[in-house]
Each structure stands twice: as C-alpha cells, then as structure tokens.
C-alpha positions as CSV (number, residue, x, y, z in Angstrom):
1,M,12.9,18.1,26.3
2,D,12.5,17.2,22.7
3,Y,10.8,13.9,22.3
4,L,13.4,12.5,20.1
5,T,16.5,13.5,22.3
6,H,16.4,10.3,24.3
7,G,18.1,7.6,22.7
8,F,18.6,7.4,18.9
9,K,18.2,10.4,16.9
10,T,16.8,10.6,13.3
11,Q,19.3,11.8,10.5
12,A,17.7,15.2,10.6
13,Q,18.7,15.9,14.3
14,R,22.3,14.7,14.2
15,P,24.6,17.9,14.8
16,T,26.5,19.2,11.9
17,A,29.6,21.4,12.0
18,S,27.9,24.1,9.8
19,A,24.4,24.7,8.6
20,P,23.4,22.6,5.6
21,A,22.8,24.2,2.2
22,P,19.3,24.6,0.9
23,A,19.6,21.7,-1.4
24,A,20.9,19.4,1.6
25,I,17.9,20.4,3.6
26,A,15.6,19.6,0.8
27,Q,17.2,16.2,0.7
28,T,16.7,15.6,4.3
29,V,13.0,16.6,4.1
30,L,12.5,14.4,0.8
31,E,14.3,11.3,2.0
32,P,14.2,10.9,5.8
33,R,15.2,7.7,7.3
34,L,15.9,6.4,10.8
35,P,19.5,5.6,12.0
36,L,20.5,1.9,11.7
37,G,20.6,1.3,15.4
38,Q,17.1,2.1,15.7
39,I,15.9,0.0,12.8
40,I,17.8,-3.1,14.4
41,L,16.1,-2.5,17.9
42,L,12.6,-2.1,16.2
43,A,13.3,-5.1,14.3
44,A,14.1,-7.0,17.5
45,L,10.9,-5.8,19.0
46,T,9.0,-7.1,15.9
47,A,10.8,-10.4,16.3
48,L,9.0,-11.4,19.6
49,L,6.0,-12.3,17.5
50,A,7.7,-14.6,15.3
51,T,9.8,-16.1,17.9
52,S,6.7,-16.9,20.0
53,I,5.1,-18.7,17.3
54,E,7.7,-20.1,15.2
55,G,9.9,-20.6,18.1
56,F,7.1,-22.5,19.9
57,S,5.9,-24.5,16.8
58,P,8.7,-27.2,16.9
59,A,8.0,-28.0,20.5
60,M,4.4,-28.9,20.1
61,P,4.6,-32.7,19.6
62,A,7.1,-32.8,22.7
63,I,4.5,-30.8,24.7
64,A,1.6,-32.9,23.8
65,N,3.6,-36.0,25.0
66,A,4.8,-34.3,28.3
67,L,1.8,-32.8,29.4
68,A,-0.4,-35.8,28.2
69,T,-2.5,-33.8,25.7
70,D,-4.1,-34.7,22.4
71,A,-1.7,-33.8,19.5
72,A,-4.7,-32.4,17.6
73,H,-5.4,-29.8,20.6
74,I,-2.0,-28.7,21.2
75,S,-2.3,-25.8,18.5
76,A,-4.8,-24.3,21.1
77,A,-1.5,-22.8,22.8
78,I,-0.8,-20.9,19.7
79,S,-4.6,-19.7,19.5
80,A,-4.3,-18.7,23.2
81,F,-1.2,-16.5,22.3
82,V,-2.7,-15.1,19.1
83,I,-6.1,-14.3,20.7
84,S,-4.6,-12.5,23.7
85,F,-2.1,-10.8,21.4
86,A,-4.9,-9.5,19.2
87,I,-7.2,-8.0,21.9
88,A,-4.4,-6.4,24.0
89,Q,-3.2,-4.5,20.9
90,L,-6.4,-2.8,21.0
91,I,-5.6,-1.3,24.5
92,A,-2.0,-1.0,24.1
93,G,-2.4,1.3,21.3
94,S,-4.7,3.8,23.1
95,L,-2.5,3.7,26.2
96,A,0.4,4.5,23.9
97,D,-1.4,7.5,22.6
98,A,-2.2,8.7,25.9
99,L,1.0,7.7,27.9
100,G,3.7,7.8,25.3
101,R,5.4,4.9,23.5
102,R,8.2,3.9,25.7
103,P,6.5,3.2,28.9
104,V,4.1,0.9,27.1
105,V,6.7,-0.8,25.2
106,L,8.9,-1.4,28.7
107,V,5.8,-2.6,30.6
108,G,4.8,-4.9,27.6
109,L,8.2,-6.5,27.7
110,G,8.2,-7.3,31.2
111,I,4.8,-8.9,31.0
112,F,6.3,-10.9,28.1
113,I,9.4,-12.1,30.2
114,A,7.0,-13.2,32.8
115,G,4.6,-15.1,30.7
116,S,7.6,-16.8,29.0
117,L,8.8,-18.1,32.5
118,M,5.4,-19.0,33.4
119,S,5.1,-21.1,30.3
120,A,8.6,-22.8,30.8
121,F,7.6,-23.7,34.2
122,A,3.7,-24.9,33.5
123,S,3.0,-28.2,35.0
124,S,0.0,-28.8,33.1
125,F,-1.7,-27.9,29.5
126,M,-4.2,-25.3,31.3
127,L,-1.3,-23.8,32.9
128,L,0.5,-23.6,29.7
129,L,-2.5,-22.0,28.1
130,L,-2.7,-19.5,30.7
131,A,0.9,-18.4,30.4
132,R,0.7,-18.1,26.7
133,V,-2.2,-15.7,27.2
134,V,-0.1,-13.6,29.5
135,Q,2.9,-13.8,27.0
136,G,0.7,-12.6,24.1
137,I,-0.6,-9.8,26.1
138,G,3.1,-8.7,26.8
139,A,4.4,-9.1,23.1
140,A,1.4,-7.2,21.7
141,A,2.7,-3.8,23.0
142,A,6.0,-4.4,21.7
143,V,5.2,-5.5,18.3
144,L,2.5,-3.0,17.8
145,L,4.6,0.1,18.6
146,A,7.6,-0.8,16.7
147,R,5.7,0.0,13.5
148,T,4.1,2.9,15.3
149,I,7.4,4.4,16.1
150,V,8.3,4.3,12.6
151,R,5.1,6.1,11.5
152,D,5.6,8.8,14.2
153,Q,8.9,9.9,12.6
154,L,8.4,9.3,9.0
155,P,6.0,10.1,6.1
156,R,4.1,7.3,4.2
157,E,6.8,6.3,1.5
158,A,9.7,6.5,3.8
159,A,7.8,4.6,6.5
160,A,7.2,1.9,3.9
161,R,10.8,1.6,3.0
162,A,11.8,1.7,6.9
163,L,9.3,-1.1,7.5
164,A,10.7,-3.0,4.7
165,L,14.2,-2.6,6.1
166,I,13.0,-3.7,9.4
167,G,11.6,-6.7,7.8
168,I,14.8,-7.4,6.2
169,F,16.6,-7.7,9.7
170,F,13.4,-9.4,11.4
171,S,13.3,-12.0,8.7
172,M,16.3,-13.7,10.2
173,T,13.9,-14.7,13.2
174,P,11.3,-17.0,11.5
175,I,14.7,-18.5,9.9
176,L,16.4,-19.1,13.1
177,A,13.9,-19.4,15.5
178,P,12.6,-22.9,14.8
179,M,16.2,-24.2,14.0
180,I,17.3,-22.9,17.6
181,A,14.1,-24.3,19.1
182,A,14.7,-27.7,17.7
183,V,18.5,-27.8,19.1
184,L,17.4,-26.6,22.5
185,I,14.5,-29.1,22.5
186,V,17.0,-31.9,21.9
187,L,19.4,-30.6,24.4
188,G,16.9,-29.4,27.1
189,G,13.4,-30.6,26.4
190,W,10.5,-28.6,25.2
191,R,10.7,-26.1,28.2
192,A,14.2,-24.7,26.9
193,P,12.8,-22.5,24.1
194,L,10.4,-20.9,26.6
195,F,13.4,-20.0,28.7
196,A,15.3,-18.7,25.6
197,M,12.4,-16.5,25.1
198,A,12.4,-15.0,28.6
199,L,16.2,-14.3,27.9
200,M,15.4,-12.7,24.6
201,G,12.9,-10.5,26.1
202,S,15.2,-9.3,29.0
203,V,17.9,-8.3,26.6
204,I,15.6,-6.5,24.5
205,W,14.2,-4.7,27.7
206,I,17.5,-3.5,28.8
207,I,18.3,-2.2,25.1
208,S,15.0,-0.5,25.1
209,L,15.5,1.1,28.4
210,R,18.5,2.8,27.2
211,R,18.1,3.4,23.6
212,L,14.5,3.4,22.6
213,P,13.3,6.8,21.8
214,E,9.8,8.8,23.0
215,T,8.4,9.6,19.6
216,L,5.1,11.0,20.8
217,P,5.3,14.7,22.3
218,P,3.2,15.4,25.4
219,Q,1.2,17.9,23.3
220,K,0.1,15.2,20.8
221,R,-1.1,12.8,23.4
222,L,-4.7,11.8,23.6
223,P,-6.6,11.0,26.8
224,F,-7.5,7.4,27.6
225,D,-11.1,7.0,27.9
226,A,-12.9,3.6,27.0
227,M,-15.9,4.7,25.6
228,D,-13.9,7.2,23.5
229,L,-11.6,4.3,22.6
230,L,-14.8,2.3,21.4
231,R,-16.1,5.3,19.3
232,S,-12.6,6.0,17.9
233,L,-12.2,2.3,16.9
234,G,-15.8,2.2,15.4
235,N,-14.8,5.3,13.2
236,L,-11.6,3.7,12.1
237,L,-13.7,0.5,11.1
238,R,-15.9,2.5,9.0
239,S,-13.0,4.0,7.0
240,R,-12.7,2.5,3.6
241,T,-9.2,3.5,3.1
242,L,-7.8,2.3,6.2
243,M,-9.8,-1.1,6.1
244,A,-8.5,-1.8,2.5
245,Y,-5.1,-2.0,3.7
246,V,-5.9,-3.9,6.9
247,V,-7.8,-6.5,5.5
248,A,-5.3,-7.2,2.6
249,N,-2.8,-7.5,5.4
250,A,-4.8,-9.9,7.5
251,L,-5.8,-12.3,4.5
252,S,-2.0,-12.3,3.5
253,Y,-0.8,-13.2,6.8
254,S,-3.5,-15.9,7.4
255,G,-1.7,-18.3,5.3
256,I,1.4,-17.8,7.2
257,L,-0.2,-18.3,10.6
258,L,-2.2,-21.4,9.2
259,F,1.3,-22.9,8.1
260,S,2.9,-22.3,11.5
261,A,0.2,-23.8,13.3
262,A,-0.7,-26.8,11.0
263,A,2.6,-27.8,9.5
264,P,4.0,-29.7,12.5
265,Q,1.0,-31.9,12.5
266,V,1.3,-32.4,8.8
267,M,5.0,-32.6,8.7
268,I,5.9,-34.4,11.9
269,G,2.6,-36.2,12.7
270,T,1.4,-37.3,9.2
271,L,4.6,-37.4,7.2
272,A,6.8,-38.6,10.0
273,A,9.6,-36.0,9.6
274,S,12.1,-35.5,12.5
275,T,11.7,-32.5,14.6
276,V,15.2,-31.0,13.8
277,A,14.8,-31.7,10.0
278,Y,11.5,-30.0,9.7
279,A,12.5,-27.1,12.0
280,M,15.8,-26.5,9.7
281,L,13.7,-26.7,6.3
282,F,10.9,-24.4,8.1
283,G,13.4,-22.0,8.9
284,M,15.2,-22.1,5.4
285,S,11.8,-21.2,4.0
286,S,11.6,-17.9,5.7
287,I,14.4,-16.9,3.3
288,G,11.5,-16.3,1.0
289,F,10.3,-13.3,3.5
290,L,13.8,-11.8,3.4
291,G,13.8,-11.6,-0.4
292,G,10.3,-10.4,-0.5
293,N,11.3,-7.4,2.0
294,A,14.4,-6.7,0.0
295,L,12.3,-6.4,-3.4
296,S,9.7,-4.3,-1.5
297,F,12.3,-2.0,-0.4
298,R,13.5,-1.3,-4.1
299,L,10.0,-1.5,-5.5
300,V,8.3,1.0,-3.5
301,K,10.7,3.9,-4.6
302,T,9.3,3.4,-8.4
303,R,5.9,1.9,-8.3
304,G,4.7,3.2,-5.1
305,V,2.9,1.5,-2.1
306,D,-0.2,0.4,-3.6
307,A,1.1,-1.1,-6.9
308,T,3.9,-2.8,-5.0
309,L,1.3,-4.4,-2.7
310,R,-0.9,-5.7,-5.5
311,F,2.3,-7.1,-7.3
312,G,3.2,-9.1,-3.9
313,T,0.0,-10.8,-3.6
314,S,0.6,-12.7,-6.9
315,F,3.3,-14.9,-5.0
316,L,0.6,-15.7,-2.6
317,L,-1.2,-17.8,-5.1
318,I,2.0,-19.5,-6.6
319,G,3.2,-21.0,-3.5
320,P,0.0,-22.9,-2.2
321,F,-0.6,-24.3,-6.0
322,L,2.9,-25.8,-5.7
323,I,1.9,-27.3,-2.3
324,L,-1.1,-28.9,-3.9
325,A,0.8,-30.3,-6.8
326,I,3.8,-31.8,-4.7
327,S,0.9,-33.2,-2.3
328,W,-0.9,-34.9,-5.2
329,F,2.2,-36.0,-7.2
330,W,4.9,-36.7,-4.4
331,P,2.5,-37.1,-1.3
332,N,5.6,-37.9,0.9
333,A,7.9,-35.1,-0.2
334,W,7.3,-32.9,2.7
335,P,10.8,-31.1,2.4
336,A,9.6,-29.8,-1.0
337,M,6.2,-28.6,0.4
338,V,8.3,-26.6,3.2
339,L,10.3,-24.9,0.2
340,A,7.2,-24.1,-1.7
341,H,6.2,-22.4,1.3
342,S,8.9,-20.0,0.7
343,I,7.2,-18.7,-2.3
344,Y,4.3,-17.5,-0.2
345,M,6.6,-16.0,2.5
346,F,8.2,-14.1,-0.4
347,G,4.7,-12.5,-1.1
348,W,4.2,-11.7,2.3
349,G,7.6,-9.9,2.4
350,V,6.5,-7.8,-0.3
351,V,2.9,-7.1,0.9
352,Q,3.5,-6.5,4.5
353,P,5.3,-3.3,4.7
354,Q,3.4,-1.8,2.0
355,A,0.2,-2.7,3.7
356,Q,1.0,-1.5,7.0
357,A,2.4,1.6,5.6
358,G,-0.6,2.4,3.7
359,A,-2.8,1.7,6.8
360,L,-0.9,3.8,9.3
361,S,-0.9,6.8,6.6
362,A,-4.8,6.7,6.3
363,H,-5.2,8.4,9.8
364,P,-2.1,10.1,10.9
365,E,-4.1,11.6,14.0
366,A,-4.6,8.3,15.5
367,I,-1.6,6.1,14.4
368,G,-1.5,4.2,17.6
369,Q,-5.1,3.1,17.2
370,A,-4.7,2.5,13.6
371,S,-1.7,0.3,14.4
372,S,-3.7,-1.7,17.1
373,L,-6.6,-2.3,14.6
374,I,-3.9,-3.8,12.3
375,G,-2.8,-6.3,14.5
376,F,-6.2,-7.2,16.0
377,I,-7.7,-7.9,12.6
378,Q,-4.7,-9.6,11.4
379,L,-4.6,-12.1,14.3
380,A,-8.5,-12.2,14.6
381,I,-8.9,-13.3,11.1
382,G,-5.7,-15.5,10.9
383,G,-6.7,-17.2,14.2
384,A,-10.6,-17.9,13.1
385,I,-9.0,-19.5,9.8
386,V,-6.5,-21.7,12.0
387,G,-9.5,-22.7,14.2
388,L,-11.4,-23.7,11.3
389,F,-8.9,-25.7,9.7
390,A,-8.3,-27.6,13.0
391,A,-11.9,-28.3,12.9
392,V,-12.5,-29.5,9.5
393,T,-9.6,-31.1,8.3
394,N,-7.6,-34.5,9.2
395,G,-4.1,-32.8,8.9
396,A,-3.7,-34.2,5.3
397,P,-1.2,-32.2,3.2
398,A,-3.5,-31.5,0.4
399,S,-6.0,-29.6,2.9
400,L,-3.1,-27.4,4.0
401,G,-2.4,-26.3,0.4
402,V,-6.0,-25.6,-0.1
403,A,-6.5,-23.6,2.9
404,M,-3.4,-21.5,2.0
405,L,-4.8,-21.1,-1.6
406,L,-7.8,-19.7,-0.4
407,C,-6.1,-17.2,1.9
408,G,-3.8,-16.0,-0.9
409,A,-6.7,-15.8,-3.4
410,A,-8.8,-13.8,-1.0
411,A,-5.9,-11.3,-0.4
412,S,-5.2,-11.0,-4.1
413,V,-8.8,-10.5,-4.9
414,W,-9.4,-8.0,-2.0
415,A,-6.3,-6.0,-2.8
416,N,-6.9,-5.7,-6.6
417,I,-10.4,-4.6,-6.2
418,S,-9.9,-2.2,-3.0
419,I,-6.5,-0.9,-3.5
420,R,-6.6,0.4,-7.2
421,P,-4.9,3.1,-9.2
422,G,-6.4,6.4,-8.8
423,G,-8.9,5.0,-6.2
424,I,-9.9,6.6,-2.8
425,N,-6.5,5.3,-1.4
426,A,-4.5,7.5,-3.8
427,R,-6.7,10.6,-3.2
428,H,-6.7,10.6,0.5
429,I,-3.4,9.2,1.9
430,S,-0.3,11.3,1.9
C-alpha cells in the first residue's frame, strides 16, 4: 500500500478525470501543498505544547496555594514538562524513523492523556511534577512529528510555507489557552484546565487514528539502535548548516518560554493583576504570533527562507526594549508590558517556520532525528535560561525585560552571522 493512501492525500495524489497537461504537472511539482484538513490536524498536534504551558501558566498561583508550595518554586512544574519534553524528542525522532510516524504519534498522544489526568488528580506538588514529566514525554512525539510529517511530503520552500500556515492555525492556541484556563480555574479550580488538556488530547487521538497519514514508507525506515542514535546525533551536532538554524530557533524561542514561566509571578504576584485579566491580555498578545506567521507565509515566496528569518529577528529586539521602557516610566502598567510582548511574538511568528524548514532541509536522510534535535536544543536552552532567571532575579518587571532582550539580541546576532546570503546554508540546502 502506498504510504500516503491512508487518511489525507496531498494535492498531487487526488484523482482526476483525465491526465493533466504538462504545464499542470509542472505546476504540481513546483508548488506542492498539503490538503487543508491535514494542515489543521498537524496544527492541533503542534498546539499541545502551547496548551501545556500557556494553559498551565494562569493556574500556577492557585496551585501554589492549594498544594502549599512556595510561589517561587511553582515554575518547576513548567521546567519538569519542558525537560522531559526535550529529552523524549531525541528518542521519539529515532523511533519514528524506525517504526513510522503514525504509531509514534498515537502512542505519544495516549501518554499525554495519561499525564494530563495524573496532573489533574495530583495530591502533592511532587506528584504534580511527576505527572508533568509524563505529560511532557507524550506531547513530545506529537509536536515533533507534526513538522516531520510536513517535511516528509514537501521540499524546503514549500515546507516553510506549510509550517507558516500551520502556525497561523496554531496561533489561536496561545491566544485562547490562557483565557480558557482562567475561566476554568474560576469555575472549577486549578485542576479544571488539566482535565481540559486530557479531553483535548483524546479528541486529537481519535481524529489522528482516522485521518493521520503515514508519510515514511517502509523502505526508507532506519533500524533503531541506541549506539547508532548517539553517533547519528553526534554527526548532526557537528553539522554547521543544521546548527545555524537550530540555535537561531532555540534562542528566539527562549524569550517566549521565559515570559510564559516568569510573567505570572511578575504580573500577578508583583503587580497584583487578576488571574482572568492577565490571562486575557496574555492571550491577546499572541495575536502577534498570528501576524508574524501570516507575514512569514508571504515573505518566503519572494525573499526565501534565510532572508525572512533574519528579518524576523529584528522584532525580537523591539519588544523587550518596550518592556524595559514601560517598566522604567510606568512601572505598574502591566497591561502595556503584556502587549509589548506581542511584538516579540510577532518576530517569533516570522522566525519559527523558516528556522525549522531550514533545519529540516539540511539532512533529508535523517529528518526525524533532525526534528528531535531542533526540539531538544530549543527546550534545553530555553529551560536553562528560565532556571537561571528564577535563580538570580526577584521577579521585577525590568529583569524580565532585560532577560528577554538578551534572548532576542543573541538570536539576532547568531542569525546574521551564521545564516548569511551565499553562505554554507545557501550552497548546501535544497
């Protein structure tokens, strides 16, 4: 059986009444795209990461009170999810290269559902941390393989456009997740958002079982071997082309993760914002991500992956500068700080699809492992920065602006030095 005959079909596979003309064939080859249904399903898989972080963030102060935990330590629940998510991706990518994409996604979704229910029923902070580890392991396979499935079917530029389109659909998640979570907390307490995550995972599992295609044919699968995995990952880590995109992606994302983890303490704890008001404005700031994805989708057609990526990093500097200015001149104007964050989100919306498409195009023979490395390094660097921020700051708004500015500056400098016109990226990626 052809490996795309189960579930959605690409445009080239749809039956036609008669053979297409040569020009139509050329158009199909030059501009391949995925069906809209598959784009939406892959966006839903991708949304599990944002749901598990942004949907959890508004509940953190309530969890600290309910489980008698120091508010300064509650961010460990996000770190537990992030670290397990990062490590699990390394294994999930290789398993998907050996077993195919579908079974790994379906098992991962099952683990995510179990972890969400364990989190909802946790009776102590330590049990919550353990449950979040399980949840992160399950989410890793789904999020990782969503972008892998795209690259399996599309060439580099088309994959960048598809990932940007997925981002447009996905961008509703960071907008809605904190708002819905805040309402659920008011109605049902801190456990309610975690039950909602389990429900979301169950719905996606059912749809994936029926509609998710297998995009890796048996003849292209690689046997799973732990030592071979380590050697392969080592080779990928030594690839200058791959690491140029991976590190740019990770540094850009670090500012997003930092804000998600630290902003509740800054806005709700220090500046006394209400949970619902903070969640609503935080969700609205994610509209910037939607705008960035839309612009990215358009720009890549004319400017290409690398130039679009470098352009996007400029917005990673503007947002933190505004947060610093607001914290200095209007120290209690927390809504303005959240809205300034939307500019950083706009830049991330431009950078993310280009960085991921560029990275996944560097080694097409090992897309699954390359995808796992993207996720691992993204969350490892982001998690380390969040941990350092929690250790050396007191939750002041200015410290959040400084930390985000450092993330944006590092991403911009790296992208402009390592991803340059006519450089190694342009010569070796197709």
